[in-house]
C-alpha positions as CSV (number, residue, x, y, z in Angstrom):
1,M,-2.1,-19.1,-14.3
2,L,1.0,-18.8,-12.1
3,I,3.0,-22.0,-12.5
4,G,6.6,-23.1,-12.4
5,Q,9.7,-22.3,-10.5
6,Y,12.2,-19.5,-11.0
7,E,15.5,-18.9,-9.1
8,T,17.0,-15.5,-8.5
9,T,19.1,-13.7,-5.9
10,I,18.3,-11.1,-3.3
11,T,20.8,-8.3,-2.7
12,E,22.0,-7.0,0.7
13,A,19.6,-4.1,0.2
14,K,16.8,-6.8,0.0
15,R,16.1,-6.0,-3.6
16,V,14.9,-8.9,-5.7
17,A,13.8,-9.2,-9.4
18,I,10.3,-10.7,-9.7
19,P,10.3,-13.1,-12.6
20,K,8.9,-11.6,-15.8
21,K,6.4,-14.4,-16.3
22,F,4.9,-13.8,-12.9
23,R,4.8,-10.0,-13.3
24,S,2.9,-10.4,-16.5
25,E,0.3,-12.5,-14.7
26,L,0.2,-10.5,-11.4
27,G,0.0,-7.0,-12.9
28,S,1.8,-4.0,-11.5
29,N,0.6,-4.0,-7.8
30,F,1.1,-6.9,-5.5
31,I,0.5,-7.8,-1.9
32,I,3.3,-9.7,-0.1
33,A,3.0,-11.3,3.3
34,R,4.1,-14.1,5.6
35,W,2.9,-17.5,4.6
36,Y,3.0,-21.0,6.0
37,E,6.1,-23.2,6.2
38,K,8.4,-20.2,6.6
39,C,7.9,-18.7,3.1
40,L,6.3,-15.6,1.7
41,V,3.2,-15.2,-0.5
42,L,2.9,-12.8,-3.4
43,V,-0.5,-12.1,-4.8
44,A,-2.0,-9.7,-7.3
45,K,-3.6,-6.9,-5.3
46,N,-7.0,-7.5,-6.9
47,N,-6.8,-11.3,-5.9
48,W,-5.9,-10.7,-2.3
49,T,-9.4,-10.7,-0.9
50,S,-10.2,-13.9,-2.7
51,L,-7.1,-15.6,-1.3
52,M,-7.9,-14.5,2.3
53,E,-11.5,-15.8,1.9
54,R,-10.1,-19.2,0.9
55,V,-7.8,-19.3,3.9
56,T,-10.3,-18.2,6.6
57,G,-13.6,-19.3,4.9
58,T,-16.0,-17.0,3.2
59,N,-17.8,-14.9,5.7
60,A,-16.2,-16.8,8.5
61,P,-17.2,-15.6,12.0
62,V,-14.3,-13.8,13.7
63,I,-13.5,-16.6,16.1
64,A,-10.0,-17.1,17.6
65,P,-8.5,-19.1,14.7
66,V,-9.7,-16.5,12.2
67,R,-8.4,-13.7,14.3
68,R,-5.0,-15.4,14.7
69,T,-4.8,-16.1,11.0
70,D,-5.6,-12.5,10.2
71,R,-2.9,-11.4,12.5
72,F,-0.4,-13.8,11.0
73,I,-1.0,-12.9,7.4
74,L,-2.8,-9.5,7.2
75,G,-0.6,-8.1,10.0
76,S,2.5,-8.9,8.0
77,A,1.2,-7.7,4.6
78,F,2.7,-5.0,2.5
79,E,1.9,-3.5,-0.9
80,L,4.7,-3.8,-3.5
81,T,5.1,-2.0,-6.7
82,P,8.1,-3.1,-8.7
83,D,10.2,-0.7,-10.7
84,S,10.3,-0.7,-14.5
85,Q,12.7,-3.6,-14.5
86,G,10.6,-5.7,-12.2
87,R,12.7,-5.2,-9.1
88,A,11.3,-4.6,-5.6
89,V,12.7,-4.1,-2.2
90,L,11.3,-6.7,0.3
91,P,10.4,-5.6,3.8
92,T,13.1,-6.6,6.3
93,S,10.5,-8.3,8.6
94,L,9.5,-10.6,5.8
95,V,13.0,-11.4,4.7
96,E,13.9,-12.3,8.2
97,Y,10.7,-14.4,8.7
98,A,11.4,-16.5,5.6
99,G,15.1,-16.7,6.3
100,L,15.9,-15.4,2.8
101,K,19.7,-15.5,2.2
102,V,21.1,-14.9,-1.3
103,E,19.4,-17.5,-3.5
104,V,15.6,-17.4,-3.5
105,V,13.0,-19.5,-5.4
106,F,9.7,-18.2,-6.7
107,V,7.1,-21.0,-7.0
108,G,3.9,-20.4,-9.0
109,L,0.8,-22.0,-7.4
110,G,-2.1,-21.0,-9.6
111,D,-3.4,-17.8,-8.0
112,R,-0.3,-17.0,-5.9
113,V,3.4,-17.2,-5.8
114,E,5.4,-18.4,-2.9
115,I,8.9,-17.0,-2.2
116,W,11.4,-19.4,-0.5
117,D,15.0,-19.4,0.6
118,K,16.5,-21.9,-1.9
119,T,17.8,-24.2,0.8
120,H,14.4,-24.3,2.6
121,W,12.7,-24.9,-0.7
122,E,14.9,-27.8,-1.6
123,K,14.1,-29.5,1.7
124,E,10.4,-28.8,1.3
125,E,10.4,-30.1,-2.3
126,S,12.2,-33.3,-1.3
127,E,9.7,-33.9,1.5
128,L,6.8,-33.4,-0.9
129,A,8.2,-35.8,-3.3
130,N,8.3,-38.5,-0.6
131,I,4.7,-38.0,0.6
132,A,3.0,-36.9,-2.7
133,G,1.2,-40.3,-3.0
134,D,-0.2,-40.1,0.6
135,L,-1.3,-36.5,0.0
136,I,-3.5,-37.4,-3.0
137,E,-4.9,-40.5,-1.2
138,N,-5.9,-38.4,1.8
139,L,-7.6,-35.8,-0.5
140,N,-9.4,-38.4,-2.4
141,N,-10.7,-39.9,0.8
142,G,-12.0,-36.5,1.9
143,Q,-9.3,-36.1,4.6
144,R,-6.9,-33.3,5.0
145,P,-3.2,-34.2,5.5
């Protein structure tokens, strides 16, 4: 299971070291794409289809929201294969979308990893801490936040 947070840096050449703990769980081939809240998502290649089914609904009809989600995520997706030291060059379009500067945070979320600019992540984490109680109450009441 992909859990925890790891901080690292990204070079001017957009090269980043993927944390060893995550590499051992993800395997040697990944998919990276745009994700929500201005971060990136990193998934094992063999888990990509499962994640997309969760996002759009299994066998969802190709209605406008599904098409738009496909464009947002699939249209931005790239395959990544890190080198022997676990480093990979991130696509420029994804670095720009997520606003990745120098310090980045990898956040393990069970079946996926999110990649955040450190400043953006700190704001998101602070906001989550303030609303965590409300989130669980809404989930327990069958509501979506």
